[in-house]
N, C-alpha and C positions, 0 to 999 in steps of 0.2 A: 751729812753729805753736803758738799758745796760744789759750786760750778766755777768755771773760770770765765771772767768777763774781760774783754779788751776795751780799755778806755784810752783813746789816743794811741800812743805807741807802747803802752804798758798793759800787762795782763795782771789781773788781781783775782784771788779766790773770793767768792761772794756767797753768803749763806743767810737765809732768813729762817729763824726759828725763835724760840722763846728768849734766848739770850740777846739776839740782835734786836728784837722788839723791846726788850727791857732797856737796852742801851738807848734806843730811839726815844722811848717814852721818857727816860731820865733827862735826855738832852732837850726835848721839846716841851715837856710838861703835859704831854697828852696822857689820857687815861686809857685803860683797856677798851672801854666802850667806844672811844673815838677812833679806834683802829679800823672799825667796819667801814668808815667813809673814806679811807685813805685813797683808794683807787679812783674815786669819782671827784674828790674835792681836796686836792693837795697843793699847798703853796710851793714855790720854788725852793724856799729855805728848807721846808720839811722834806721835799724830794731829795735834796742834797744830803740832809741829815740821815735819811733812810738808806741811801746808797752807802754813805760812810759807815753806818752801823752794820750794814751787810758785809762790807769789805773787812771791817774790824773783826767781826765774828768769823767770817770765812778764813781770814788769816790765822785766827786762833785755832780753828779746826784743822787747818793745813799745817800747823806748826811753824808758821812764818812770822817774822817780826812785823809789827804794824807800827808805822810812823807817819801815816798820811794825815794831813790836817784838812779841815773843811775848805780852807783857801786853796790848798794844792789840788784838791779834788775839783773845785770849781774851775781852776785854771785848765785842768785836763779836759773837763767838759766843754770849755770854750773852744777847744780844738776839735772836739768830737761830740757835738750836741746830740747825735743819734744814740750815743751811749746811754744817755738819760732814759730813752725809751727801752733800750735793751735791758737795763738794770730794773726798770719798773716791770717789764715783762717777766724777768726772773722772779721778782717779788711775787707777782700775781700767780705764776706757775707753782712756786714753792708753797705759797700760802694756800692755794686751792688744792694742791696735791696733799698737803698735810691735813687740811680740813676734811677732804673727802676720804682720806685714809682713816682718820679718826672716826668718821661717821660709819665707815664700813666695820670697824672694830666694834663699835657700839651695836650695830645691827646684828653682828654675829653673836654678841653676848645676849642680846634680847631673844634671838632665836633659840639659844641653848636652854633658856629658862623654861 
């Protein structure tokens, strides 16, 4: 599942899941354990890389070509700085939803035993 986010005058599919996190970690050198602190302590570079990874994976899931660079994304964010917050909110919501969904599945399995 992906969402559509408007950045400037353009709309992009955006998705945060294992693949987008893998892309982000490869680009930034972060480890899996580092992801827990993303919401509270993130640099501007990492925020842009996180958005780019989400748009890249969203495009893949939507079956759309992806050709946005970090510089192009930064230029779009210059014109619509509020989009940074919107994208980070999408990340928080998707990450929380997936985490809570996974914990519900684990709770169901524990109850069945």
